[in-house]
C-alpha positions as CSV (number, residue, x, y, z in Angstrom):
1,X,13.3,1.0,-18.3
2,X,13.8,-1.0,-21.5
3,X,13.6,-4.3,-19.6
4,X,10.1,-3.3,-18.4
5,X,8.9,-3.0,-22.0
6,X,10.4,-6.4,-22.9
7,X,8.8,-8.2,-20.0
8,X,6.0,-10.5,-21.0
9,X,2.7,-9.5,-19.5
10,X,0.9,-12.8,-20.4
11,X,2.4,-14.7,-17.4
12,X,1.0,-14.3,-13.9
13,X,3.1,-14.2,-10.8
14,X,1.9,-14.3,-7.2
15,X,3.3,-13.3,-3.9
16,X,3.0,-11.4,-0.7
17,X,4.7,-8.1,0.6
18,X,5.4,-8.4,4.3
19,X,5.3,-5.1,6.0
20,X,4.9,-3.8,9.5
21,X,6.6,-1.7,12.3
22,X,10.0,-2.7,13.7
23,X,9.9,-5.7,16.0
24,X,6.6,-7.0,14.6
25,X,8.2,-10.2,13.5
26,X,8.5,-9.7,9.7
27,X,11.8,-11.5,9.1
28,X,10.9,-14.4,11.4
29,X,7.6,-14.7,9.6
30,X,9.3,-14.8,6.2
31,X,11.6,-17.5,7.3
32,X,8.8,-19.6,8.8
33,X,6.5,-19.2,5.8
34,X,9.3,-20.0,3.3
35,X,9.9,-23.3,5.1
36,X,6.2,-24.0,5.6
37,X,5.2,-23.4,2.0
38,X,8.2,-25.3,0.6
39,X,8.3,-28.3,3.0
40,X,4.7,-28.8,4.0
41,X,2.7,-27.4,1.0
42,X,5.2,-28.4,-1.7
43,X,4.9,-24.9,-3.2
44,X,7.9,-23.4,-5.1
45,X,8.7,-20.3,-3.2
46,X,11.5,-17.7,-3.0
47,X,12.2,-14.8,-0.6
48,X,13.2,-11.3,-1.8
49,X,14.9,-9.2,0.8
50,X,14.1,-5.5,0.2
51,X,15.3,-4.4,3.7
52,X,18.7,-2.7,3.3
53,X,19.4,-3.0,7.0
54,X,18.4,-6.7,7.5
55,X,21.3,-8.3,9.2
56,X,19.4,-11.2,10.9
57,X,17.9,-13.2,8.0
58,X,17.2,-16.8,8.8
59,X,16.7,-17.6,5.1
60,X,18.7,-17.3,1.9
61,X,17.1,-14.6,-0.2
62,X,16.9,-15.1,-4.0
63,X,17.2,-11.4,-4.4
64,X,18.9,-9.2,-1.8
65,X,18.8,-5.4,-1.9
66,X,21.9,-5.3,0.3
67,X,23.9,-6.3,-2.9
68,X,22.7,-3.0,-4.4
69,X,22.7,-0.7,-1.4
70,X,22.8,-0.8,2.4
71,X,21.7,1.6,5.1
72,X,25.2,1.4,6.7
73,X,26.9,2.6,3.5
74,X,24.4,5.4,3.0
75,X,24.8,6.7,6.6
76,X,28.6,6.6,6.2
77,X,28.8,8.2,2.8
78,X,26.0,10.7,2.9
79,X,26.0,11.4,6.7
80,X,22.3,10.6,7.1
81,X,20.6,9.2,10.1
82,X,19.1,5.7,10.0
83,X,15.6,6.8,9.0
84,X,16.8,9.2,6.3
85,X,19.2,6.5,5.0
86,X,16.4,3.9,4.8
87,X,14.2,6.3,2.8
88,X,17.1,7.1,0.5
89,X,17.7,3.4,-0.1
90,X,14.0,2.9,-1.2
91,X,14.3,5.9,-3.5
92,X,17.5,4.4,-4.9
93,X,15.7,1.1,-5.5
94,X,12.9,2.9,-7.3
95,X,15.4,4.6,-9.6
96,X,17.1,1.3,-10.2
97,X,14.0,-0.8,-10.7
98,X,15.5,-2.7,-13.6
99,X,18.1,-4.1,-11.2
100,X,15.4,-5.9,-9.3
101,X,13.3,-6.7,-12.3
102,X,16.2,-8.3,-14.2
103,X,16.5,-10.8,-11.3
104,X,12.7,-11.3,-10.8
105,X,12.2,-12.4,-14.4
106,X,14.7,-15.1,-13.9
107,X,12.5,-16.6,-11.2
108,X,10.2,-19.0,-12.9
109,X,7.0,-20.5,-11.4
110,X,7.8,-19.5,-7.9
111,X,5.7,-17.8,-5.3
112,X,7.4,-14.6,-4.0
113,X,7.8,-13.4,-0.4
114,X,9.0,-9.8,-0.2
115,X,10.6,-9.0,3.2
116,X,10.3,-5.2,3.7
117,X,11.8,-2.5,6.0
118,X,10.1,-1.6,9.2
119,X,9.9,2.2,8.9
120,X,6.2,3.0,8.9
121,X,6.7,6.3,7.0
122,X,7.5,4.2,3.9
123,X,4.0,2.9,3.9
124,X,1.9,5.8,5.2
125,X,3.0,8.7,3.0
126,X,6.3,8.0,1.3
127,X,5.8,7.0,-2.4
128,X,8.8,4.9,-3.4
129,X,7.5,1.5,-2.2
130,X,4.0,2.3,-3.6
131,X,5.5,3.1,-7.0
132,X,7.7,0.0,-7.1
133,X,4.8,-2.3,-6.5
134,X,2.6,-0.4,-8.9
135,X,5.1,-1.1,-11.6
136,X,5.1,-4.8,-10.7
137,X,1.3,-5.0,-10.7
138,X,1.4,-3.7,-14.3
139,X,3.7,-6.5,-15.2
140,X,1.2,-9.1,-13.9
141,X,2.6,-9.6,-10.4
142,X,-0.4,-10.3,-8.2
143,X,0.7,-9.3,-4.7
144,X,-0.9,-8.9,-1.4
145,X,0.3,-6.8,1.5
146,X,0.6,-8.7,4.7
147,X,0.8,-6.1,7.5
148,X,2.1,-7.5,10.8
149,X,1.5,-5.6,14.1
150,X,2.5,-6.8,17.5
151,X,-0.4,-8.2,19.4
152,X,0.7,-6.6,22.7
153,X,-0.9,-3.4,21.5
154,X,-4.3,-5.0,22.3
155,X,-3.6,-4.6,26.0
156,X,-3.6,-0.8,25.7
157,X,-6.6,1.0,24.1
158,X,-4.7,4.1,22.8
159,X,-2.1,1.8,21.2
160,X,-4.7,-0.4,19.7
161,X,-6.5,2.5,18.1
162,X,-3.1,3.8,16.8
163,X,-2.5,0.3,15.3
164,X,-5.9,0.4,13.5
165,X,-5.1,3.9,12.2
166,X,-1.7,2.8,11.0
167,X,-3.3,-0.3,9.2
168,X,-6.0,1.9,7.6
169,X,-3.5,4.5,6.5
170,X,-1.2,1.8,5.0
171,X,-4.1,0.2,3.2
172,X,-5.0,3.5,1.5
173,X,-1.5,4.4,0.6
174,X,0.0,1.1,-0.7
175,X,-3.3,0.2,-2.5
176,X,-2.6,-3.5,-2.6
177,X,-5.0,-6.2,-1.4
178,X,-4.4,-6.3,2.3
179,X,-4.3,-8.8,5.1
180,X,-3.7,-7.4,8.6
181,X,-2.1,-9.7,11.1
182,X,-1.7,-9.8,14.9
183,X,1.7,-11.4,15.3
184,X,2.9,-13.2,18.4
185,X,-0.7,-14.3,19.1
186,X,0.5,-17.1,21.4
187,X,1.6,-14.5,23.9
188,X,-1.8,-12.8,23.5
189,X,-3.6,-15.9,24.4
190,X,-1.4,-16.5,27.4
191,X,-2.3,-13.0,28.7
192,X,-5.9,-13.0,27.7
193,X,-7.0,-12.2,31.2
194,X,-5.3,-8.9,31.0
195,X,-7.4,-7.8,28.0
196,X,-10.4,-5.5,28.4
197,X,-12.4,-7.6,25.9
198,X,-12.3,-11.0,24.3
199,X,-9.9,-11.8,21.5
200,X,-12.7,-11.7,18.9
201,X,-13.3,-8.0,19.8
202,X,-9.8,-7.1,18.6
203,X,-9.5,-9.4,15.6
204,X,-12.9,-8.6,14.2
205,X,-12.6,-4.9,15.2
206,X,-16.1,-4.9,16.7
207,X,-18.0,-1.9,18.1
208,X,-15.2,0.5,19.0
209,X,-17.6,2.6,21.1
210,X,-16.6,0.3,23.9
211,X,-13.0,1.3,23.4
212,X,-14.1,4.9,23.3
213,X,-15.4,4.6,26.8
214,X,-12.0,3.4,28.0
215,X,-10.2,6.2,26.1
216,X,-12.5,8.8,27.7
217,X,-11.6,7.4,31.2
218,X,-7.8,7.2,30.6
219,X,-5.5,9.5,32.5
220,X,-3.8,10.8,29.3
221,X,-6.6,10.5,26.8
222,X,-9.7,11.7,28.6
223,X,-9.0,15.4,27.8
224,X,-9.2,14.5,24.0
225,X,-12.8,13.2,24.0
226,X,-13.8,14.9,20.7
227,X,-10.6,13.7,19.0
228,X,-11.1,10.2,20.4
229,X,-14.6,10.1,19.0
230,X,-13.4,11.4,15.6
231,X,-10.7,8.8,15.3
232,X,-12.9,6.0,16.3
233,X,-15.6,7.2,13.9
234,X,-13.1,7.4,11.0
235,X,-12.0,3.8,11.5
236,X,-15.6,2.6,11.8
237,X,-16.8,4.6,8.7
238,X,-14.2,3.0,6.5
239,X,-14.9,-0.5,8.1
240,X,-11.9,-2.0,6.3
241,X,-9.6,-3.2,9.1
242,X,-9.8,-6.7,10.4
243,X,-7.0,-8.7,12.0
244,X,-5.9,-12.3,11.8
245,X,-4.0,-13.7,14.9
246,X,-0.8,-15.5,14.0
247,X,1.4,-17.9,16.0
248,X,4.4,-18.7,13.7
249,X,5.1,-21.8,15.7
250,X,1.7,-23.2,14.8
251,X,1.2,-24.8,11.4
252,X,-2.5,-24.5,11.8
253,X,-2.2,-20.8,12.3
254,X,0.1,-20.5,9.3
255,X,-2.4,-22.5,7.2
256,X,-5.3,-20.2,8.2
257,X,-3.3,-17.1,7.2
258,X,-2.1,-18.8,4.0
259,X,-5.8,-19.3,3.0
260,X,-6.6,-15.6,3.6
261,X,-3.6,-14.4,1.6
262,X,-4.2,-16.8,-1.3
263,X,-7.7,-15.4,-1.7
264,X,-6.5,-11.8,-1.4
265,X,-3.8,-12.0,-4.1
266,X,-5.8,-14.3,-6.3
267,X,-3.4,-17.3,-6.1
268,X,-6.3,-19.6,-5.4
269,X,-8.0,-18.5,-8.6
270,X,-5.1,-18.0,-11.0
271,X,-2.2,-20.1,-9.9
272,X,-2.8,-22.9,-12.4
273,X,-4.1,-25.2,-9.7
274,X,-7.3,-27.1,-10.6
275,X,-10.4,-25.6,-8.9
276,X,-14.0,-26.4,-9.2
277,X,-16.8,-23.8,-9.6
278,X,-18.1,-24.7,-6.1
279,X,-14.7,-24.2,-4.6
280,X,-14.2,-20.8,-6.2
281,X,-17.7,-19.7,-5.1
282,X,-17.1,-20.9,-1.5
283,X,-13.9,-18.9,-1.4
284,X,-15.7,-15.8,-2.6
285,X,-18.3,-15.9,0.2
286,X,-15.7,-16.8,2.9
287,X,-16.5,-20.5,3.3
288,X,-13.7,-23.1,3.4
289,X,-12.9,-25.1,0.3
290,X,-12.7,-28.9,0.4
291,X,-8.9,-28.6,0.1
292,X,-8.8,-26.2,3.0
293,X,-11.0,-28.5,5.2
294,X,-8.7,-31.4,4.3
295,X,-5.6,-29.3,5.1
296,X,-7.0,-28.2,8.4
297,X,-8.0,-31.7,9.4
298,X,-4.6,-33.1,8.2
299,X,-2.6,-30.4,10.0
């Protein structure tokens, strides 16, 4: 860990950690955001692939964990299944943190996008990923977790409640500033008539008592009324989970999400960009800054 001690702490680095279940669109999102930030926003940006089973990258990562270890090699050499192999890879990365840090410190003045594995256990109770980003935080890496979940879960009340529980559990475990995202929102809008409530109900996580009524009437969930009420009560008591819909094919949607992430990880305050007091205060209370209004109108 000698490199950690030598790393300067005066500099600030910003980025986002893209997490979520398998199939939620993490790698697609990383590729789209990389091109959007670089080409449309003129922001220096690099992608770091920390998924040791990522065979379908549509970007060129600056750092790739598959140069250190892969799930395929672990499964072959240690006779582990895919889940066990993935957890082993994250533990191996934690033990070899200097390997990643040695490459990170060579990336100057670039915004970082971390493409992460999809196994949810890594974010709900396994400690390796949490420990890795805790170390980076101490080295002045200001990061935000961007948690993608598939929007089709909105069409099924039990699955939507499970999604909220997963998001809440991940927020508590990872302990980074958090932005929860409903991916593939274009499909959600096309099938809005099949939803029990309007889109705002799901994105703002409004009164879940209405969902509780549906759970109590469901053929498989009605016999768990007390459990349903306890789970809904837990989510509402914390009142932490909100969701931003995302259509990666829409630049306006990407811009809206960018603004939320920049506020969460502090990029808008500490990136070196010139900001007025009025702009900073408007961000703090949730209003749009002048630059955001211009970006929205321009896009």
